[in-house]
N, C-alpha and C positions, 0 to 999 in steps of 0.2 A: 643117537638114539630119536627117530621122531616121537610126534604127541602117542599116534598111534600103536609103535612099540612099546614106548613109557605105559601108555596105559596098558595094555595087555600083561605085559610082566607086574605092574600095580594089582591088576585082578588076581593076578597069580602069585601074591604075596611075595615076589620076588624081591631079596633084599639088594639087589645092585639095583633096579630101578627104582628103589627108593631113593637110597643114598645116590643118584642121577637128578631125582624128581628132588631131594633135598640145595644139591649143588644150583640148578635149573631154578628153584623158585626163592631162593632166600630172601632175594633182592625186592622181591614183589612181594613176599608175604609182609619183610619188614615194614614197605612203605605204605601197606594196607593196614595192619597195627599202629602204626605211627601216625595218619589222618584219622584214623577213628580216636586213640587216645592223647594226642600230644605232647609225648613223651617220649624219652628215648630209651630210658633206661626199662618203661613202663611195656615200651613196644619190644625191645628184646625178651624182656621175659615172657610174653604173648606171642611171638616166634617160637622160644624153644615149645612154650605148651602147644601151640598149632602143628608142630611135627608129630610132638607125642601122641597129640587126639589122633592125629592121620594116619600114625604108626598102629595104632591099637585098634583104626577104622579099616585097615587095610581090607577085611576080612568081609565088610561092604560093599566095598566100592565097585560097583557095576563095569566100570570103565567105558561105558557109551558115550562120554565126554571130557572134553580135555581134563586132562591132572591139574594144571592151573587152575582152572574154574574151581573144582573141586576142593581143593586145599585154599583157595580162598573166601572158598563159603563157610569153611571150618574157620579163618583166620579171621574173618569180621564176625562170626558167632561168639570166640572167642576172646576178640578185642569187643565187643558189645558189656559181654559179659562181666567182663576186668571194670569196663567203664563202671555200670551200674555197681558194681562191690564197691568201687572206691568212693562213688555219689555217697554212697552208705556211710562211708567211713568215715569223709569228711563233715558230713551233718552230725555227726557225735563230737567230730572235735571241737573245743572251746573258742569262740569268736576272738582273733586280735582285740589287743588292749587298744583303744584309742588312743594312747599318748606313744604308740608307734606308727611312725610315720616312714615311710618308703621315699627315700631321696633318689632324683632322678635328673640327671644330667641334662640341659636344656639344649637338646638337641633335635633339630628337623626329623632327622635319620630313626632317632631313637623313638619319635615320637610315633612315626608311619609303624615302625616293627610292631610297637607295642597295640596301638590299631589293628591291622592286619591280624596280630595274636587274636585281640579279643573276635574280632570279627568270626577268625574259625572256629574260635572254641565257643559260640554262639549257634556256627553251623553245627557245629559236633551235638551240641547241648540239644539244639533243632531236631538233626535226626534221631537220637536217642529217643526220642519224646515220640517217634512215629511208629504206630500200631504193625508188627508183625504182617503180612508180610510183607510190607510197603519199607520199612527201615532192610531188611535184609537185603530187597530187590536194589533200591537207591543206594545201600551199601556197598556193593556188589559192582553197580555200574560206574558209581561214582568214586568211590574211595579208594576199590582195588581195579579200578581200569578194566572189569570185563563187558566183554558185548551184551549183548539183550540173547542172542544165539547162546550163546555160553551160559549164563544165568537160567535160560531155561530148561538147557539140558542138564545141566546139574541137579537143577531143583526139581524137575520134573515133570516141569508144567508146559504149557502150550506156549510158544512165541508173540499169541496175540495177547494172552493173559498176561504175561511174562509185561509184555507192553505195557497192559491198561494198568496194572498196579505200579507199574515206574512212573506211569504218568500222570494217576491217583496220587502217589506220594510225594512227587514233586509237588503239586498242587496243595497239598497240604504242608510241605515242608516251607512253601512259600509263604502258604495263614500264621505258618509259624513265627518268622521271622520276622514276619510285619506285626503279628502281635508284640513279639521279645521290642520292637522298637519304635 
């Protein structure tokens, strides 16, 4: 089933079309959620919730954009919602005891892996600080790998507006990352 037939099926609330959407998009939705959340377990939970939300929203799906982009928008929003919730929860947790030290093997690969993970976490935190619509556009473009045209179509905005929001969002993101370092 091509995107157009799938979109028509989804717009008419066809369950077979929804099952096909799940089959086609589970991997992409997982990658999107994982890129935002940085945890396999949390990403898996977000994927499940994304499909539940998508199923409930079938009645509002207009069918005028790629189904994958529509689903990516739901996944991005759900992932950021979970990320904010997790941040609030973490701030309520007691700090670790100073006597507890993490021991790590003295290996260059481990250091590189840790530094790369910290850098990804810094980028996720900075994207989370972006105001809407910048956070949504930047997330959909780089975390969900959607084109500007897809984002514009799903968001119901002109493509030029979406490009401007992406440009401004990236400029703000750059500033946030420079301030953090």
